C-alpha positions as CSV (number, residue, x, y, z in Angstrom):
1,X,0.0,0.0,0.0
2,X,1.4,3.4,-1.0
3,X,1.4,6.0,1.8
4,X,0.0,9.5,0.9
5,X,3.4,11.1,1.5
6,X,4.9,8.8,-1.1
7,X,2.5,9.8,-3.8
8,X,4.5,12.9,-4.6
9,X,7.8,11.0,-5.2
10,X,9.0,10.7,-8.7
11,X,6.5,13.4,-10.0
12,X,7.7,16.2,-12.3
13,X,7.2,19.7,-11.0
14,X,4.3,20.3,-13.4
15,X,2.6,17.1,-12.3
16,X,3.0,18.1,-8.7
17,X,1.5,21.5,-9.3
18,X,-1.4,20.0,-11.2
19,X,-2.1,17.7,-8.2
20,X,-1.8,20.6,-5.8
21,X,-4.3,22.6,-7.8
22,X,-6.7,19.6,-7.7
23,X,-6.6,19.6,-4.0
24,X,-7.0,23.4,-3.7
25,X,-3.5,23.8,-2.2
26,X,-0.5,25.8,-3.2
27,X,2.5,23.8,-4.3
28,X,5.1,24.0,-1.5
29,X,8.8,23.4,-1.8
30,X,9.7,20.1,-0.4
31,X,6.4,18.4,-1.1
32,X,3.0,18.2,0.5
33,X,2.4,16.2,3.7
34,X,-0.3,13.7,4.4
35,X,-2.2,16.1,6.8
36,X,-2.5,18.8,4.1
37,X,-3.8,16.3,1.6
38,X,-6.4,15.1,4.1
39,X,-7.4,18.6,5.0
40,X,-7.8,19.6,1.3
41,X,-9.9,16.5,0.6
42,X,-12.1,17.2,3.6
43,X,-12.5,20.8,2.4
44,X,-13.5,19.6,-1.0
45,X,-16.0,17.0,0.4
46,X,-17.5,19.8,2.6
47,X,-18.0,22.0,-0.5
48,X,-19.7,19.2,-2.3
49,X,-22.0,18.5,0.7
50,X,-22.8,22.2,0.8
51,X,-23.7,22.2,-2.9
52,X,-25.9,19.1,-2.4
53,X,-27.7,20.8,0.5
54,X,-28.3,23.9,-1.7
55,X,-29.7,21.7,-4.5
56,X,-32.0,19.9,-2.1
57,X,-33.2,23.2,-0.6
58,X,-33.6,24.8,-4.0
59,X,-33.2,28.4,-5.0
60,X,-36.6,29.5,-3.6
61,X,-35.8,28.0,-0.2
62,X,-32.4,29.8,-0.1
63,X,-34.0,33.1,-1.1
64,X,-36.7,32.7,1.6
65,X,-34.1,32.0,4.2
66,X,-32.1,35.1,3.1
67,X,-35.3,37.2,3.3
68,X,-36.0,36.0,6.9
69,X,-32.4,36.8,7.9
70,X,-32.9,40.3,6.3
71,X,-36.1,40.8,8.2
72,X,-34.4,39.9,11.5
73,X,-31.5,42.3,10.7
74,X,-34.0,45.0,9.8
75,X,-35.9,44.5,13.1
76,X,-32.5,44.9,14.9
77,X,-31.9,48.1,12.9
78,X,-28.9,46.5,11.2
79,X,-29.7,48.2,7.9
80,X,-26.6,47.2,6.0
81,X,-26.9,43.6,7.0
82,X,-30.5,43.6,6.0
83,X,-29.6,45.2,2.7
84,X,-27.0,42.6,2.0
85,X,-29.5,39.7,2.7
86,X,-32.2,41.1,0.5
87,X,-29.8,41.9,-2.3
88,X,-28.3,38.4,-2.1
89,X,-31.8,36.8,-2.2
90,X,-32.7,38.8,-5.3
91,X,-29.5,37.8,-7.0
92,X,-30.0,34.2,-6.1
93,X,-33.4,34.1,-7.8
94,X,-32.3,36.1,-10.8
95,X,-29.3,33.7,-11.4
96,X,-31.3,30.5,-11.1
97,X,-30.4,28.2,-13.9
98,X,-31.2,24.7,-15.3
99,X,-34.0,22.6,-13.8
100,X,-34.0,24.7,-10.6
101,X,-34.3,27.8,-12.7
102,X,-37.4,26.4,-14.4
103,X,-38.9,25.6,-11.0
104,X,-38.2,29.1,-9.8
105,X,-39.7,30.9,-12.8
106,X,-42.7,28.5,-13.0
107,X,-43.5,29.0,-9.3
108,X,-46.4,31.3,-8.4
109,X,-44.4,32.3,-5.3
110,X,-41.6,34.0,-7.3
111,X,-43.3,37.3,-8.3
112,X,-44.6,37.9,-4.8
113,X,-41.2,37.0,-3.3
114,X,-39.3,39.3,-5.6
115,X,-41.9,42.1,-4.9
116,X,-41.3,41.7,-1.1
117,X,-37.5,41.6,-1.5
118,X,-37.4,44.7,-3.6
119,X,-39.8,46.5,-1.2
120,X,-37.7,45.5,1.8
121,X,-34.5,46.5,0.1
122,X,-36.1,49.9,-0.7
123,X,-36.9,50.4,3.0
124,X,-33.3,49.6,3.9
125,X,-32.0,52.0,1.4
126,X,-34.3,54.8,2.7
127,X,-32.9,54.2,6.2
128,X,-29.3,54.3,4.7
129,X,-30.3,57.6,2.9
130,X,-29.5,56.1,-0.5
131,X,-32.6,57.7,-2.0
132,X,-31.9,57.1,-5.7
133,X,-31.3,53.4,-5.1
134,X,-34.3,53.2,-2.8
135,X,-36.5,54.6,-5.6
136,X,-35.0,52.1,-8.1
137,X,-35.7,49.2,-5.7
138,X,-39.3,50.4,-5.0
139,X,-39.8,50.8,-8.8
140,X,-38.8,47.2,-9.2
141,X,-41.2,46.1,-6.5
142,X,-44.0,48.0,-8.4
143,X,-43.0,46.2,-11.6
144,X,-43.6,42.8,-9.8
145,X,-46.9,44.0,-8.3
146,X,-48.4,47.1,-10.0
147,X,-51.0,47.4,-7.3
148,X,-48.4,47.8,-4.5
149,X,-49.3,51.0,-2.6
150,X,-46.1,50.5,-0.5
151,X,-43.9,50.6,-3.6
152,X,-45.4,53.9,-4.7
153,X,-45.2,55.3,-1.1
154,X,-41.5,54.4,-0.9
155,X,-40.8,55.9,-4.3
156,X,-42.6,59.0,-3.0
157,X,-40.4,59.1,0.2
158,X,-37.3,58.9,-1.9
159,X,-38.5,61.7,-4.3
160,X,-39.3,64.0,-1.4
161,X,-35.8,63.5,0.1
162,X,-34.2,64.3,-3.3
163,X,-36.3,67.5,-3.7
164,X,-38.2,66.0,-6.7
165,X,-41.6,67.1,-5.3
166,X,-43.6,66.9,-8.5
167,X,-42.5,63.3,-9.0
168,X,-43.3,62.6,-5.3
169,X,-46.8,64.0,-5.7
170,X,-47.5,61.8,-8.8
171,X,-46.5,58.5,-7.1
172,X,-48.0,59.5,-3.7
173,X,-51.3,60.2,-5.4
174,X,-51.2,56.7,-6.9
175,X,-50.3,55.3,-3.4
176,X,-53.3,57.2,-1.9
177,X,-55.6,55.8,-4.6
178,X,-54.4,52.2,-3.9
179,X,-54.5,52.7,-0.1
180,X,-57.1,55.5,0.7
181,X,-57.0,54.8,4.4
182,X,-53.3,55.1,4.9
183,X,-52.5,58.1,7.1
184,X,-48.7,57.8,6.3
185,X,-49.4,58.1,2.6
186,X,-51.7,61.1,3.1
187,X,-49.2,62.8,5.4
188,X,-46.3,62.4,2.9
189,X,-48.5,63.6,0.1
190,X,-49.3,66.8,2.1
191,X,-45.6,67.3,2.7
192,X,-44.8,67.0,-1.0
193,X,-47.6,69.3,-2.0
194,X,-46.5,71.9,0.6
195,X,-43.0,71.8,-0.7
196,X,-44.2,72.5,-4.2
197,X,-46.1,75.5,-2.8
198,X,-43.1,76.7,-0.9
199,X,-40.2,76.0,-3.3
200,X,-42.0,75.8,-6.6
């Protein structure tokens, strides 16, 4: 039986480097010991197990988990952490490929999930005072659910902060039409209209 340490004997430098690359290790002068080989093999097995778990869970499951993590971070006022989770969930869904991609885009859950993710991302960006990106995220949420009063409201909040009061009034009027009982929408619409009167 050949010991792992003896596997490297008699190899050319190129063969050695190729083997080292296969094990995700840097070629070291003097050869690679048995412990490094085992560690690399375990790392590779762990990566494969992680990939299998991801496939079993599916892209939708992963995106939902990221959304929940984002919600928890938002609740704890960790805006950047929440933003990262929501953004990663959106990217995960958008990059779904193959059979899993077919499942994602055939699922009735996908549009509502993407709507919620973009809406939550917009809320984070408003908290982080990145108003242009908040408007973009809210606009994407509206694209996924055109009847979303919250999407129009968050767009309006962003426009007010950027001093784009006419744009704010337009989207806030639509938010008020979709959610006539919302005090927050009516209050923000009044602010935008007052600013137009004051600043023109």
